[in-house]
gemmi code that builds the backbone of each chain (N, CA, C; Angstrom):
import gemmi

chains = {
    "A": [
        ("MET", (0.754, -1.256, -0.530), (0.376, 0.374, -0.131), (1.439, 1.300, 0.119)),
        ("CYS", (0.659, 2.229, -0.170), (1.041, 3.626, -0.577), (2.372, 3.420, -0.412)),
        ("GLY", (1.880, 2.837, -2.486), (3.269, 2.723, -3.157), (3.838, 4.894, -3.013)),
        ("SER", (3.475, 5.356, -3.890), (4.049, 6.335, -4.261), (4.523, 7.334, -3.319)),
        ("THR", (4.229, 6.941, -1.325), (4.854, 7.709, -0.826), (6.718, 7.082, -0.730)),
        ("VAL", (6.339, 5.793, -1.153), (7.329, 4.961, -0.405), (9.394, 6.241, -1.348)),
        ("GLU", (9.101, 6.794, -2.691), (9.819, 6.750, -3.450), (10.193, 8.798, -3.395)),
        ("ARG", (8.738, 9.368, -3.312), (9.069, 10.610, -2.373), (9.975, 10.426, -0.859)),
        ("GLU", (10.863, 11.208, -1.033), (12.128, 11.517, 0.077), (11.271, 12.910, 1.291)),
        ("ARG", (10.640, 11.126, 1.745), (10.308, 12.806, 3.516), (10.585, 14.002, 4.367)),
        ("PRO", (10.642, 15.213, 4.474), (10.824, 16.212, 5.158), (11.297, 15.762, 6.230)),
        ("LYS", (12.186, 16.697, 6.563), (13.003, 16.270, 7.517), (13.075, 17.612, 8.351)),
        ("SER", (12.989, 17.307, 10.204), (13.072, 18.237, 10.845), (13.991, 17.822, 11.781)),
        ("PRO", (14.131, 19.515, 12.492), (13.983, 20.176, 11.597), (14.460, 21.066, 10.672)),
        ("ASN", (14.262, 21.984, 9.861), (14.669, 22.207, 9.207), (15.787, 23.497, 8.920)),
        ("ILE", (17.028, 22.910, 9.884), (17.677, 24.052, 9.726), (18.325, 25.479, 8.322)),
        ("GLN", (18.641, 24.735, 7.300), (19.133, 25.378, 6.754), (18.491, 26.021, 5.827)),
        ("ILE", (16.568, 25.975, 6.543), (15.780, 27.434, 5.360), (14.987, 27.627, 6.022)),
        ("TYR", (15.525, 27.441, 7.887), (14.984, 28.442, 9.003), (14.499, 29.172, 8.842)),
        ("ARG", (14.302, 30.221, 9.105), (15.583, 31.629, 9.933), (15.638, 31.415, 11.108)),
        ("PRO", (17.314, 32.524, 11.492), (17.843, 32.576, 12.261), (16.226, 33.627, 13.555)),
        ("GLN", (16.527, 32.680, 14.447), (16.306, 33.449, 15.326), (17.040, 33.807, 17.090)),
        ("LEU", (16.609, 35.113, 17.907), (18.086, 35.166, 18.594), (17.324, 33.382, 19.415)),
        ("THR", (16.303, 32.975, 19.503), (16.775, 32.527, 20.587), (17.679, 30.771, 20.630)),
        ("SER", (17.519, 30.542, 18.483), (18.186, 29.678, 18.338), (19.343, 29.848, 17.804)),
        ("VAL", (20.070, 31.246, 17.787), (21.319, 31.733, 17.222), (21.742, 31.586, 19.335)),
        ("LEU", (21.725, 32.285, 19.941), (22.134, 32.035, 21.295), (21.988, 30.713, 21.436)),
        ("SER", (21.394, 29.195, 21.299), (21.219, 27.783, 22.315), (22.522, 27.066, 21.674)),
        ("ILE", (22.477, 27.604, 19.873), (24.165, 26.866, 19.502), (25.724, 27.320, 19.747)),
        ("ALA", (24.731, 28.774, 19.310), (26.032, 29.683, 20.126), (26.697, 29.423, 22.188)),
        ("ASN", (25.875, 29.094, 22.619), (25.799, 28.247, 24.239), (27.054, 27.391, 23.706)),
        ("ARG", (26.852, 26.343, 22.599), (27.388, 24.934, 22.778), (28.827, 25.978, 22.314)),
        ("ILE", (28.871, 26.407, 20.810), (30.358, 26.416, 20.570), (30.701, 27.888, 20.899)),
        ("SER", (30.651, 27.885, 22.309), (31.365, 28.856, 23.048), (32.336, 28.061, 24.342)),
        ("GLY", (30.930, 27.248, 24.730), (31.463, 26.128, 25.830), (32.633, 25.049, 25.150)),
        ("VAL", (32.424, 24.880, 23.645), (33.880, 24.402, 22.708), (35.236, 25.350, 23.009)),
        ("ILE", (34.773, 26.807, 22.783), (36.289, 26.864, 22.845), (36.466, 27.377, 23.975)),
        ("THR", (35.474, 27.092, 24.555), (36.399, 27.444, 26.843), (36.722, 25.948, 26.879)),
        ("SER", (36.566, 25.116, 26.665), (37.544, 24.045, 26.214), (38.505, 24.555, 25.318)),
        ("PHE", (38.702, 24.780, 24.424), (40.203, 24.890, 24.011), (40.862, 26.040, 24.378)),
        ("VAL", (40.350, 27.052, 25.676), (40.483, 28.726, 25.368), (41.973, 27.841, 27.268)),
        ("ALA", (40.481, 26.224, 28.249), (40.817, 25.823, 28.840), (42.571, 25.368, 29.210)),
        ("VAL", (42.504, 24.360, 27.671), (43.782, 24.226, 27.119), (44.288, 24.198, 27.566)),
        ("GLY", (44.658, 26.062, 26.690), (45.485, 27.562, 26.110), (45.922, 27.782, 27.715)),
        ("LEU", (44.795, 27.181, 28.999), (45.611, 28.086, 30.019), (46.539, 26.507, 30.409)),
        ("VAL", (46.343, 25.732, 30.556), (46.945, 24.919, 31.512), (48.369, 24.824, 30.871)),
        ("LEU", (48.480, 24.907, 29.415), (50.017, 25.010, 28.286), (50.555, 26.450, 29.232)),
        ("TRP", (49.739, 27.573, 29.737), (50.112, 28.962, 29.514), (50.959, 28.390, 31.357)),
        ("LEU", (50.206, 27.294, 31.626), (49.815, 27.449, 33.697), (51.785, 26.771, 33.128)),
        ("LEU", (52.182, 25.526, 32.479), (53.181, 24.728, 32.297), (54.367, 26.104, 31.750)),
        ("ALA", (53.941, 26.917, 31.559), (54.744, 27.770, 31.007), (55.974, 29.037, 31.489)),
        ("VAL", (54.977, 29.393, 33.005), (54.763, 29.561, 34.274), (55.687, 29.414, 35.082)),
        ("ALA", (55.269, 28.119, 35.470), (56.656, 26.625, 36.639), (57.773, 26.508, 35.212)),
        ("ALA", (57.774, 26.956, 34.330), (58.854, 26.388, 33.826), (60.038, 27.472, 33.763)),
        ("GLY", (59.672, 28.224, 34.536), (60.909, 30.082, 34.509), (60.636, 30.870, 33.679)),
        ("PRO", (61.532, 31.923, 33.565), (61.214, 33.374, 33.487), (61.246, 33.407, 31.370)),
        ("GLN", (62.037, 32.604, 31.082), (63.060, 32.786, 29.859), (60.460, 32.036, 28.949)),
        ("THR", (60.671, 30.826, 29.204), (59.687, 30.412, 29.253), (57.916, 30.843, 28.911)),
        ("TYR", (58.283, 31.879, 30.450), (57.571, 32.450, 30.522), (57.053, 33.950, 29.005)),
        ("ALA", (58.582, 34.279, 29.801), (58.477, 35.750, 28.726), (58.025, 35.102, 27.338)),
        ("ALA", (58.593, 33.750, 26.407), (58.337, 33.551, 25.521), (56.702, 33.378, 24.920)),
        ("ALA", (55.597, 32.975, 25.638), (54.745, 32.801, 26.008), (53.758, 34.177, 26.088)),
        ("GLN", (54.235, 35.461, 26.101), (53.779, 36.568, 27.121), (54.187, 36.564, 25.265)),
        ("GLY", (54.927, 35.958, 24.710), (55.644, 37.138, 23.473), (54.041, 36.300, 22.417)),
        ("VAL", (53.807, 35.539, 22.739), (52.556, 34.527, 21.623), (51.740, 35.272, 21.623)),
        ("LEU", (51.299, 35.397, 23.535), (49.455, 36.151, 23.501), (50.088, 38.176, 22.970)),
        ("ALA", (50.622, 38.290, 22.560), (51.329, 39.722, 22.467), (50.981, 39.960, 20.748)),
        ("SER", (51.720, 38.434, 20.421), (51.835, 38.907, 19.087), (49.869, 39.150, 18.696)),
        ("PRO", (49.878, 39.405, 17.354), (48.573, 40.149, 16.379), (48.286, 38.721, 16.496)),
        ("LEU", (47.697, 37.529, 16.697), (47.738, 36.498, 16.100), (47.107, 36.347, 18.030)),
        ("GLY", (48.083, 36.147, 18.357), (47.613, 35.688, 19.877), (46.768, 37.316, 21.039)),
        ("GLN", (46.356, 37.933, 20.198), (45.703, 39.538, 20.750), (44.012, 38.852, 19.995)),
        ("ILE", (43.869, 38.431, 18.887), (43.343, 38.441, 18.140), (42.544, 37.540, 19.511)),
        ("GLY", (43.119, 35.754, 19.404), (42.652, 34.679, 19.856), (42.447, 35.254, 21.342)),
        ("LEU", (43.050, 35.951, 22.444), (42.152, 36.554, 23.329), (40.963, 37.289, 23.999)),
        ("VAL", (40.988, 38.000, 22.653), (39.771, 38.606, 22.730), (38.837, 37.628, 22.078)),
        ("ILE", (38.952, 36.353, 21.650), (37.595, 35.851, 21.157), (38.075, 34.814, 22.618)),
        ("ALA", (38.449, 35.052, 23.319), (39.194, 34.011, 24.808), (37.795, 34.240, 24.841)),
        ("ILE", (37.995, 36.121, 24.863), (36.988, 36.585, 26.563), (35.609, 36.624, 26.430)),
        ("PHE", (35.718, 36.529, 24.891), (34.136, 36.925, 24.198), (33.303, 36.112, 24.784)),
        ("ALA", (34.576, 34.456, 24.906), (33.143, 32.811, 23.728), (33.504, 32.957, 25.967)),
        ("PHE", (34.135, 33.074, 26.867), (33.285, 32.625, 27.980), (32.763, 33.983, 28.325)),
        ("PHE", (32.976, 34.824, 28.306), (31.882, 35.619, 28.954), (30.470, 35.610, 28.418)),
        ("LEU", (30.186, 35.149, 26.853), (29.053, 34.601, 26.639), (28.337, 33.012, 26.780)),
        ("HIS", (29.646, 32.316, 27.066), (29.107, 31.057, 28.177), (28.528, 31.623, 29.345)),
        ("LEU", (29.870, 32.421, 30.261), (29.269, 32.664, 31.736), (27.776, 33.384, 31.234)),
        ("CYS", (27.544, 33.912, 30.462), (25.864, 34.793, 30.602), (25.280, 34.161, 29.901)),
        ("GLY", (25.370, 33.319, 29.766), (24.532, 31.557, 28.731), (24.063, 30.987, 29.169)),
        ("GLY", (25.025, 30.416, 30.462), (24.561, 29.587, 31.967), (24.075, 30.034, 32.501)),
        ("ILE", (24.327, 31.132, 33.129), (23.610, 31.675, 34.125), (21.359, 31.684, 33.953)),
        ("ARG", (21.497, 31.746, 32.416), (20.683, 32.621, 31.990), (19.563, 30.899, 31.506)),
        ("HIS", (20.154, 30.143, 31.014), (19.699, 28.593, 32.222), (19.916, 27.871, 33.322)),
        ("LEU", (20.556, 28.647, 33.936), (20.351, 28.476, 35.587), (19.140, 29.032, 36.198)),
        ("ALA", (18.687, 30.308, 35.456), (16.931, 30.464, 35.489), (16.708, 30.119, 35.780)),
        ("TRP", (16.371, 29.150, 34.023), (15.712, 28.068, 33.311), (15.269, 27.592, 34.187)),
        ("ASP", (16.663, 27.134, 34.160), (16.631, 25.834, 34.956), (15.716, 25.684, 37.007)),
        ("ALA", (15.653, 27.277, 37.325), (14.870, 27.551, 38.867), (13.572, 28.248, 38.227)),
        ("VAL", (13.416, 27.755, 37.312), (11.947, 28.283, 36.464), (11.951, 29.381, 36.301)),
        ("TYR", (12.808, 30.657, 36.027), (12.503, 31.588, 35.754), (12.532, 32.526, 34.575)),
        ("GLY", (11.614, 33.431, 34.241), (12.043, 33.889, 32.610), (10.992, 32.683, 32.331)),
        ("PHE", (9.882, 32.235, 31.793), (10.028, 31.308, 30.743), (9.817, 32.123, 29.778)),
        ("ASP", (8.116, 32.907, 29.282), (7.570, 33.523, 28.641), (7.939, 33.862, 27.636)),
        ("LEU", (7.735, 34.435, 26.755), (7.946, 34.799, 25.543), (8.856, 36.209, 25.464)),
        ("ALA", (8.488, 37.247, 26.514), (8.834, 38.161, 25.929), (10.327, 38.096, 27.290)),
        ("ALA", (10.271, 37.430, 28.239), (11.461, 37.420, 28.786), (12.742, 36.269, 28.469)),
        ("ILE", (12.134, 36.308, 27.896), (13.430, 34.809, 26.848), (13.644, 35.958, 26.112)),
        ("TYR", (13.307, 36.710, 25.364), (13.363, 38.160, 24.735), (14.584, 38.847, 25.194)),
        ("ALA", (14.580, 39.804, 26.325), (14.855, 40.085, 27.341), (16.091, 39.667, 27.665)),
        ("SER", (15.890, 38.237, 28.705), (17.089, 37.449, 28.738), (18.064, 37.153, 27.670)),
        ("GLY", (17.714, 36.974, 26.359), (18.522, 37.001, 25.425), (19.195, 38.038, 25.498)),
        ("TRP", (19.504, 39.180, 25.017), (19.514, 40.152, 24.466), (20.883, 41.104, 25.278)),
        ("ALA", (19.951, 40.698, 26.849), (20.424, 41.079, 27.969), (22.349, 39.785, 28.246)),
        ("VAL", (22.180, 39.291, 27.316), (23.055, 38.252, 27.341), (24.208, 38.605, 25.738)),
        ("VAL", (23.497, 38.830, 25.483), (24.448, 39.256, 24.186), (24.634, 40.323, 24.582)),
        ("ALA", (23.971, 42.444, 25.059), (25.397, 43.312, 25.005), (26.203, 42.756, 26.655)),
        ("GLY", (25.243, 41.300, 27.412), (26.080, 42.238, 29.038), (27.261, 40.799, 28.716)),
        ("SER", (27.360, 39.488, 27.283), (29.206, 39.414, 27.110), (29.550, 40.760, 26.046)),
        ("ILE", (28.846, 41.642, 25.312), (30.183, 42.744, 25.008), (31.014, 43.285, 25.925)),
        ("ALA", (29.485, 44.199, 26.245), (29.931, 44.908, 27.570), (31.395, 44.278, 28.207)),
        ("LEU", (30.691, 43.425, 29.015), (32.011, 42.153, 29.947), (33.421, 41.833, 29.174)),
        ("THR", (33.489, 41.679, 28.182), (34.380, 41.345, 26.912), (35.348, 43.009, 26.710)),
        ("VAL", (35.204, 44.052, 25.866), (35.164, 45.691, 25.865), (35.235, 46.261, 27.629)),
        ("ALA", (34.467, 45.930, 28.789), (35.608, 46.751, 29.738), (36.581, 45.691, 29.804)),
        ("THR", (36.531, 44.246, 30.046), (37.751, 43.269, 29.811), (39.007, 43.535, 29.654)),
        ("TRP", (38.549, 43.763, 28.234), (39.618, 44.811, 27.851), (40.863, 46.054, 27.932)),
        ("ILE", (39.453, 47.129, 27.599), (40.161, 48.495, 29.310), (41.117, 48.129, 30.172)),
        ("ALA", (39.841, 47.508, 30.611), (40.576, 46.893, 32.263), (41.993, 46.865, 32.084)),
        ("ALA", (42.182, 46.410, 31.642), (43.718, 45.148, 31.556), (44.143, 45.985, 30.287)),
        ("LEU", (44.692, 47.418, 30.094), (45.065, 48.238, 28.960), (44.717, 49.399, 30.161)),
        ("PHE", (44.074, 49.306, 30.688), (44.939, 49.901, 31.678), (45.993, 50.131, 33.014)),
        ("MET", (45.273, 48.843, 33.245), (46.765, 48.260, 33.736), (47.994, 47.156, 33.463)),
        ("ALA", (47.888, 48.043, 31.897), (48.911, 47.193, 31.268), (50.038, 48.917, 30.755)),
        ("ARG", (49.230, 49.506, 31.118), (50.132, 51.163, 30.897), (51.201, 50.912, 32.316)),
    ],
    "B": [
        ("MET", (9.331, -15.316, 44.796), (11.068, -14.707, 44.811), (11.777, -14.752, 46.107)),
        ("ALA", (12.575, -14.788, 45.798), (13.437, -14.430, 47.155), (14.995, -13.095, 46.533)),
        ("ARG", (14.878, -11.958, 47.807), (15.284, -10.814, 47.295), (17.107, -10.665, 46.592)),
        ("LYS", (17.713, -9.861, 46.418), (18.422, -10.216, 46.147), (19.315, -9.622, 47.119)),
        ("SER", (18.619, -8.660, 47.332), (18.838, -7.839, 47.830), (18.286, -6.366, 49.563)),
        ("MET", (18.821, -5.502, 50.411), (18.131, -5.037, 51.242), (17.050, -4.140, 50.709)),
        ("ARG", (17.707, -3.458, 50.024), (16.422, -2.582, 49.329), (15.092, -3.114, 49.852)),
        ("SER", (14.398, -1.944, 48.923), (12.794, -2.078, 48.200), (13.567, -2.379, 46.890)),
        ("PRO", (11.925, -2.335, 46.202), (11.944, -2.516, 44.370), (11.712, -1.061, 44.648)),
        ("LEU", (11.165, -0.834, 45.251), (10.698, 0.616, 44.534), (12.488, 1.630, 44.849)),
        ("ALA", (13.535, 2.173, 46.273), (14.211, 2.106, 46.531), (15.760, 2.874, 45.445)),
        ("GLN", (14.993, 0.689, 44.803), (16.272, 0.710, 43.946), (15.841, 1.243, 42.381)),
        ("ALA", (14.340, 1.467, 42.103), (14.247, 2.177, 41.187), (14.276, 3.816, 40.708)),
        ("SER", (14.075, 3.867, 42.151), (13.787, 5.578, 42.087), (14.965, 6.240, 41.977)),
        ("GLY", (14.858, 6.988, 40.793), (16.210, 8.545, 40.609), (16.611, 7.754, 39.082)),
        ("LEU", (16.050, 6.237, 39.453), (16.364, 5.785, 37.628), (15.778, 6.018, 36.578)),
        ("GLY", (16.440, 6.940, 35.285), (16.282, 7.592, 33.929), (16.145, 6.718, 32.839)),
        ("SER", (15.933, 6.701, 31.992), (15.556, 5.774, 31.411), (17.381, 5.208, 30.532)),
        ("ALA", (18.532, 6.073, 31.129), (19.509, 5.941, 30.543), (19.802, 5.406, 32.159)),
        ("LYS", (19.597, 4.917, 33.068), (20.450, 3.958, 34.506), (20.833, 5.780, 35.351)),
        ("GLU", (21.329, 6.424, 35.029), (21.218, 7.062, 35.328), (20.120, 7.922, 35.865)),
        ("GLY", (19.448, 8.730, 35.177), (18.498, 9.861, 36.470), (19.121, 11.526, 36.460)),
        ("VAL", (19.182, 12.099, 36.733), (19.881, 13.511, 37.085), (20.810, 13.855, 37.215)),
        ("GLU", (21.871, 13.046, 37.243), (23.005, 12.191, 38.488), (23.482, 13.755, 37.241)),
        ("HIS", (24.003, 13.110, 35.687), (24.780, 14.280, 34.845), (24.097, 15.349, 34.856)),
        ("TRP", (22.860, 16.176, 34.613), (22.239, 17.215, 34.702), (22.537, 18.392, 36.213)),
        ("TRP", (22.613, 16.888, 36.873), (22.720, 18.083, 37.975), (24.804, 18.163, 38.497)),
        ("ARG", (24.915, 17.365, 38.003), (26.693, 17.207, 38.056), (26.309, 18.931, 37.445)),
        ("GLU", (26.735, 19.368, 35.910), (27.221, 20.300, 35.453), (26.212, 21.348, 35.536)),
        ("ARG", (24.982, 21.163, 36.520), (24.401, 22.478, 37.048), (25.533, 22.355, 37.964)),
        ("LEU", (25.609, 21.631, 38.988), (26.801, 22.215, 40.041), (28.045, 22.649, 40.236)),
        ("THR", (29.097, 22.087, 38.755), (29.369, 22.264, 38.701), (29.606, 23.382, 38.136)),
        ("ALA", (28.930, 24.199, 37.217), (28.379, 24.894, 36.485), (28.193, 26.147, 37.969)),
        ("VAL", (27.760, 25.987, 38.394), (27.636, 27.146, 40.126), (29.377, 27.801, 40.179)),
        ("ALA", (29.783, 26.157, 40.702), (31.318, 26.320, 41.740), (32.162, 26.798, 40.531)),
        ("LEU", (31.644, 26.904, 39.266), (32.838, 27.150, 38.234), (32.331, 29.507, 37.952)),
        ("ILE", (31.531, 29.975, 39.078), (31.966, 31.470, 38.313), (32.337, 32.109, 39.497)),
        ("PRO", (32.342, 31.649, 41.094), (34.097, 32.824, 41.624), (34.958, 33.034, 41.106)),
        ("PRO", (35.659, 30.972, 40.939), (36.372, 31.037, 40.920), (37.579, 31.968, 38.987)),
        ("ALA", (37.148, 31.395, 38.141), (36.345, 32.147, 36.496), (36.619, 33.791, 36.745)),
        ("LEU", (35.963, 34.566, 38.010), (35.508, 35.863, 37.642), (36.936, 36.345, 37.873)),
        ("TRP", (37.149, 35.916, 39.332), (38.236, 36.066, 40.395), (39.621, 35.908, 39.522)),
        ("PHE", (39.923, 35.574, 38.646), (40.468, 34.619, 37.373), (41.215, 35.649, 36.313)),
        ("ILE", (39.122, 36.368, 36.379), (39.970, 37.061, 35.193), (40.489, 38.471, 35.382)),
        ("ALA", (40.105, 38.353, 36.900), (39.987, 40.343, 37.570), (41.553, 40.012, 38.045)),
        ("SER", (41.827, 38.679, 38.785), (43.584, 38.744, 38.656), (44.414, 38.889, 37.877)),
        ("MET", (43.648, 38.339, 36.324), (45.122, 39.493, 35.023), (44.685, 40.318, 34.654)),
        ("ILE", (43.349, 40.751, 35.187), (43.494, 42.801, 34.733), (44.137, 43.119, 35.601)),
        ("ALA", (44.550, 43.160, 36.865), (44.965, 43.704, 37.749), (46.310, 43.058, 37.169)),
        ("HIS", (47.343, 42.032, 37.562), (48.299, 41.543, 36.770), (48.662, 41.887, 35.511)),
        ("ALA", (48.401, 43.109, 34.368), (48.099, 43.110, 33.243), (49.753, 43.516, 32.873)),
        ("GLY", (49.974, 44.941, 33.789), (51.607, 44.840, 33.694), (52.186, 44.628, 35.177)),
        ("SER", (52.346, 43.167, 35.002), (53.387, 42.383, 36.173), (54.219, 42.250, 35.443)),
        ("ASP", (55.702, 42.431, 35.667), (56.436, 41.326, 35.848), (56.662, 40.219, 36.342)),
        ("TYR", (57.715, 39.027, 35.871), (57.269, 37.782, 36.026), (57.811, 37.609, 38.150)),
        ("VAL", (58.227, 38.447, 38.537), (58.741, 38.072, 39.624), (57.486, 38.579, 40.475)),
        ("VAL", (56.470, 40.243, 40.499), (54.932, 40.148, 41.046), (54.160, 38.683, 40.883)),
        ("PHE", (53.819, 38.628, 39.667), (53.443, 37.707, 39.725), (53.076, 36.170, 39.892)),
        ("ILE", (53.769, 35.322, 40.223), (54.866, 34.441, 40.392), (54.662, 34.826, 41.943)),
        ("ALA", (55.153, 35.627, 42.929), (54.389, 36.401, 44.102), (53.415, 36.187, 44.171)),
        ("TRP", (52.245, 36.466, 43.150), (50.732, 36.505, 43.324), (50.745, 34.920, 43.628)),
        ("LEU", (50.845, 34.504, 42.490), (50.316, 32.884, 42.344), (50.741, 31.467, 43.032)),
        ("ARG", (51.954, 32.032, 43.967), (52.595, 31.126, 45.079), (51.607, 31.534, 46.914)),
        ("MET", (51.242, 32.988, 46.581), (50.150, 32.509, 48.405), (49.043, 31.848, 47.880)),
        ("PRO", (49.070, 31.097, 49.048), (48.249, 30.242, 49.475), (47.174, 30.504, 48.776)),
        ("SER", (45.617, 31.877, 49.357), (44.615, 31.552, 48.258), (44.963, 31.870, 46.851)),
        ("SER", (45.863, 32.344, 46.350), (45.617, 31.652, 44.493), (45.807, 30.745, 44.656)),
        ("THR", (46.727, 30.328, 45.121), (47.010, 28.775, 45.103), (45.784, 28.069, 44.934)),
        ("LEU", (44.773, 28.366, 45.983), (43.665, 27.520, 46.682), (42.812, 27.041, 45.461)),
        ("MET", (42.614, 29.406, 45.429), (41.934, 29.142, 43.942), (42.056, 29.424, 42.297)),
        ("MET", (43.245, 29.134, 41.975), (43.637, 28.021, 40.968), (43.336, 26.916, 40.980)),
        ("VAL", (43.671, 26.077, 42.223), (43.177, 25.021, 41.944), (41.279, 24.184, 41.964)),
        ("LEU", (40.830, 25.397, 42.514), (39.555, 25.374, 42.337), (38.766, 25.094, 40.759)),
        ("LEU", (39.615, 26.483, 40.092), (39.266, 26.524, 39.367), (39.851, 25.041, 38.072)),
        ("LEU", (40.510, 24.828, 38.393), (41.282, 23.866, 36.889), (39.931, 22.728, 37.188)),
        ("VAL", (39.610, 22.259, 38.850), (39.513, 21.291, 39.377), (37.434, 21.631, 38.727)),
        ("ALA", (37.116, 22.431, 39.143), (35.741, 22.569, 38.103), (35.137, 22.637, 37.283)),
        ("LEU", (36.734, 23.766, 36.464), (36.793, 23.692, 34.435), (36.748, 22.479, 34.024)),
        ("PHE", (37.439, 21.632, 34.528), (37.260, 20.576, 33.645), (36.634, 19.319, 33.759)),
        ("TYR", (35.982, 19.440, 34.891), (34.985, 18.786, 35.455), (33.863, 19.237, 34.665)),
        ("HIS", (33.692, 20.240, 34.306), (32.220, 20.927, 34.121), (32.300, 20.068, 32.619)),
        ("MET", (34.015, 20.612, 31.803), (34.076, 20.925, 30.835), (34.237, 19.227, 29.488)),
        ("ALA", (33.699, 18.616, 30.474), (34.093, 16.772, 30.586), (33.333, 16.728, 30.055)),
        ("LEU", (31.519, 17.397, 30.933), (30.354, 16.595, 31.511), (28.878, 17.979, 29.944)),
        ("GLY", (30.353, 18.496, 29.229), (30.163, 19.375, 28.410), (30.040, 18.396, 26.625)),
        ("LEU", (31.444, 18.441, 26.787), (31.907, 17.602, 25.726), (31.418, 16.455, 25.650)),
        ("GLN", (30.644, 15.912, 26.171), (30.327, 14.247, 27.214), (28.738, 14.796, 25.720)),
        ("VAL", (28.019, 15.577, 26.432), (26.923, 15.613, 25.833), (26.743, 15.440, 24.211)),
        ("ILE", (27.591, 16.398, 24.357), (28.128, 17.194, 22.783), (28.730, 15.847, 21.491)),
        ("ILE", (28.974, 14.463, 21.998), (29.912, 13.745, 20.772), (29.198, 13.027, 22.023)),
        ("GLU", (28.188, 12.665, 22.582), (26.724, 11.875, 21.833), (25.504, 12.051, 21.581)),
        ("ASP", (25.915, 13.556, 21.560), (24.055, 14.351, 20.272), (25.389, 14.045, 18.933)),
        ("TYR", (26.114, 14.310, 18.108), (26.673, 13.679, 17.219), (27.505, 12.908, 16.742)),
        ("VAL", (28.417, 12.150, 17.456), (28.770, 11.196, 17.361), (27.464, 9.638, 17.412)),
        ("HIS", (27.082, 9.161, 16.275), (26.724, 7.919, 16.366), (26.781, 6.635, 15.925)),
        ("SER", (27.843, 6.857, 15.190), (28.883, 5.310, 15.566), (29.860, 4.784, 16.711)),
        ("SER", (29.897, 3.543, 15.964), (31.159, 3.422, 16.865), (32.288, 3.669, 17.600)),
        ("VAL", (32.933, 4.677, 16.281), (33.412, 5.540, 17.068), (33.514, 6.380, 18.882)),
        ("LYS", (32.132, 5.694, 18.921), (31.468, 7.399, 20.176), (32.468, 6.882, 20.831)),
        ("LEU", (32.036, 5.548, 21.361), (32.456, 5.035, 23.160), (33.748, 5.519, 22.974)),
        ("LEU", (34.618, 5.673, 21.671), (36.247, 5.191, 22.109), (36.502, 7.361, 22.489)),
        ("ALA", (35.224, 7.783, 21.521), (35.786, 10.061, 22.116), (35.139, 10.227, 22.753)),
        ("LEU", (34.587, 9.157, 23.644), (33.758, 9.641, 25.032), (35.041, 9.177, 25.846)),
        ("ILE", (35.941, 8.882, 26.182), (36.851, 8.122, 26.357), (38.093, 8.619, 26.231)),
        ("ILE", (38.547, 8.899, 24.721), (39.814, 9.635, 25.351), (39.566, 11.079, 25.467)),
        ("MET", (38.386, 11.619, 25.066), (37.669, 12.887, 25.281), (37.483, 12.406, 27.499)),
        ("ARG", (37.288, 11.962, 28.234), (37.453, 11.616, 29.239), (38.867, 12.055, 29.831)),
        ("LEU", (40.198, 10.654, 29.421), (40.656, 10.700, 30.254), (42.228, 12.005, 28.710)),
        ("SER", (42.045, 12.865, 27.674), (42.165, 13.453, 28.758), (42.522, 15.073, 28.900)),
        ("CYS", (40.732, 15.287, 29.195), (40.656, 16.271, 30.310), (40.659, 16.070, 31.624)),
        ("PHE", (40.688, 14.418, 31.830), (41.784, 14.554, 33.772), (43.182, 14.651, 33.536)),
        ("THR", (44.302, 14.080, 32.009), (45.383, 14.625, 32.309), (46.164, 15.839, 31.994)),
        ("VAL", (44.532, 17.027, 31.350), (45.317, 18.161, 30.586), (45.328, 18.529, 32.496)),
        ("ALA", (44.392, 18.336, 32.871), (43.959, 19.463, 34.560), (45.650, 18.723, 35.423)),
        ("ALA", (45.249, 17.350, 35.643), (46.324, 16.545, 36.101), (48.062, 17.784, 35.899)),
        ("ALA", (47.796, 17.840, 35.002), (49.285, 17.928, 34.269), (49.061, 19.771, 34.740)),
        ("GLY", (47.419, 21.438, 35.105), (47.380, 22.346, 35.012), (47.692, 22.262, 36.304)),
        ("VAL", (47.064, 21.855, 37.517), (47.343, 21.384, 39.203), (49.071, 21.152, 39.440)),
        ("LEU", (49.128, 20.484, 38.518), (50.798, 20.642, 38.806), (52.101, 21.437, 38.723)),
        ("ALA", (51.007, 21.599, 37.627), (51.633, 23.838, 37.243), (52.159, 23.991, 38.210)),
        ("ILE", (50.712, 24.588, 39.282), (50.155, 25.938, 39.772), (51.565, 24.463, 40.934)),
        ("LEU", (51.733, 23.779, 41.703), (51.384, 22.786, 42.707), (52.700, 23.527, 43.181)),
        ("ARG", (53.825, 23.323, 41.633), (55.436, 23.410, 41.118), (55.805, 24.397, 41.803)),
        ("VAL", (54.905, 25.355, 41.238), (55.064, 27.438, 41.381), (54.979, 27.668, 42.979)),
        ("ALA", (53.495, 27.265, 43.780), (53.711, 27.285, 45.275), (54.826, 26.285, 45.547)),
        ("LEU", (55.139, 25.452, 45.181), (55.639, 24.674, 46.910), (56.901, 25.015, 45.834)),
        ("SER", (57.907, 25.306, 44.912), (59.802, 25.254, 45.225), (60.298, 26.197, 45.687)),
        ("GLY", (61.286, 26.093, 46.061), (62.166, 27.290, 46.138), (61.043, 28.346, 47.361)),
    ],
}
model = gemmi.Model(1)
for chain_id, residues in chains.items():
    chain = gemmi.Chain(chain_id)
    for i, (resn, *xyz) in enumerate(residues, 1):
        res = gemmi.Residue()
        res.name, res.seqid = resn, gemmi.SeqId(i, " ")
        for name, pos in zip(("N", "CA", "C"), xyz):
            atom = gemmi.Atom()
            atom.name, atom.element = name, gemmi.Element(name[0])
            atom.pos, atom.b_iso = gemmi.Position(*pos), 0.0
            res.add_atom(atom)
        chain.add_residue(res)
    model.add_chain(chain)
structure = gemmi.Structure()
structure.add_model(model)
structure.setup_entities()
């Protein structure tokens, strides 16, 4: 029975290729991606700690890598990914405690995560530049 | 039927989900997330404060017992949380026979890197 349906490929769901990205879905995957990036940052942190423990020369070399243009770009990405995951994580903890489930609150907290993580990244960078002077 | 355990059948079954682990993984993920917030923010603040420090000043700060303690707490919570999170990602996207292998490699790698980090901290704290 229903021989025609066998030949026709059934639609797949969710159709993320044609589905318009929304703040909710973008932040959902962003939380996962920023978590993965922060994992790489964590490995980098340990490599940096090993350089610290190895002595002043190795430490200077590690600081040189971080001070290079590529190192600075990596540092900005690392700080932003960390703050995005932190803010997104706090949003998740609020949901786990059954707060902020109506649509207005979901969008308000979502934009708060975006604005908060950008603001914290910029603030961290400016504060570090000020202290480095 | 002779009972093999002193625990009641209900006590044995309660808390067990379809994967026989209940909410344990989910709960540990939340617990390590909350545990990470103070040492992570402390670390960012400390790195800002030491942006202009030289090696001697920085090492002196790292050797303080409070700094050493916070760094160890940070590394343990960070890599525990990281292993739990990466486990979910592997379980979501890897469905072939390499899934178990990927999970094992990920777990052992997290443990190894965390141990290396803790040893580096202790080496700075306890040397000379």
